[in-house]
C-alpha positions, 0 to 999 in steps of 0.5 A: 463488476470489477472491470466496470469499477476499474473503468469508472476509476480511470475515467473519473475527473481529476483536478489539478493537484494543490500545492499545500501539504495535507495529512490524510487519515480517512478515505481512499487514496492510491499510489501509482505512476503517471506521465506529468508533463511527459515525465514518468512520475509516482504520485498519489491519487487522492479520492478524499478530495472532490473532484479527486486530485493526483498529489505529489508525494512531497505534499502528503502524509498518510496517517494511521491513527489510534483507530488502526491499533490492534493486537497481533493474533495468536496464530503462527501465520502472523508471527512476522507482525510481532509477538501475540498480543503486541499492539501494532498499527494496521491500515487494513486491506478492506476499507473502514470508516474513519481510516485511511485506505491506501492502495496502488494502481496502474490505471492512469489512461496514459499509463495503460496506453503506453506501458508494455505489460507491467510496472515494477514497484521497488522498496529501496529503503525505510526510515522509521522508529519500528518495523514496516510491513505490507502484506496481502491476504490470499485464499482463506486469509493466509498472509502473503508478504509484499514488503518487510523492512527487516529484509534485505533491499531492494524488495520488488513486486510486480503490478500488471497494467490496469490493476488496482490493489489494496493491502495491509500496511503495518507499523510496530511503533508510533512515529514517522515512517519514510519509504524510499520507493521506485516504480519502473516500466518498459514502454511499448516503444521499447524505452524504460522509465523509472521514478524514485520518491519518498512516501511518508506515513505516520502511525499513532495519535501524535502530530502526523505533520512531523513526517514532513520534517523528517529527513529523506529515507535512505536504503538501510541494511537489513538485519538478515544477509539472506536475500528473499525472492521478490514478492508479487501482488494480485488483487484477485486473490486478496481477501479481507483482513479486518483491523480490530478485535476478533481477527481470527474469528473473522478469518474463520468466518471468511473461510466458512463462507467461501466453502459454503459458496463453492458448495452452492455453485 
């Protein structure tokens, strides 16, 4: 079923990208590399359009509206998000109605044909009013960090070719967030390709178009001098992290369901 979904996504018609700026606050989008006029380029596949379009990153702001605001759970596993009860904005790993659902994929047909093995996604810097994190929920809901703006740069994660992943994007203050990102790959002909772009996001109920006027992100020194090992992402181990009240109850229910399923098998 997962293979079929990936095939359908890769083969779905994609229109010529529009030239106007757009704020996306609802629906599915994916960050990923493509070859545009022969050049390796990071773009955003916008499935909120019909047919889908690959948007230049300069044209897009992803908006985490007030619908995504939740309280940090009283659980030691989530202390990296803030103090228990603190209000944060979370674009969840699992799709929710009325909320933008950004993922990342390496499923463009030319990418799957020409990339040797995987793509390295790097966070090179962040500009914003607060802390940004991206994490996955692994077995039984345990969080697995991918990026954290408080840690030293660059931060890297590997994405296998023909992979489609979603995660939890979090922000602890309202306003514009500019992520300086790069995607690098080794091609089957032995060449290495890299592209660097700025991904714009906005948290809160303010005017998300303000992120278009924000300056380019630049690598900013992290508070901690210690370097951490690169994070890796794999959607095969991801379990839902549902934004909203009762987060811990949801995680507990997932764990119980998983155990029950294993017993039936």
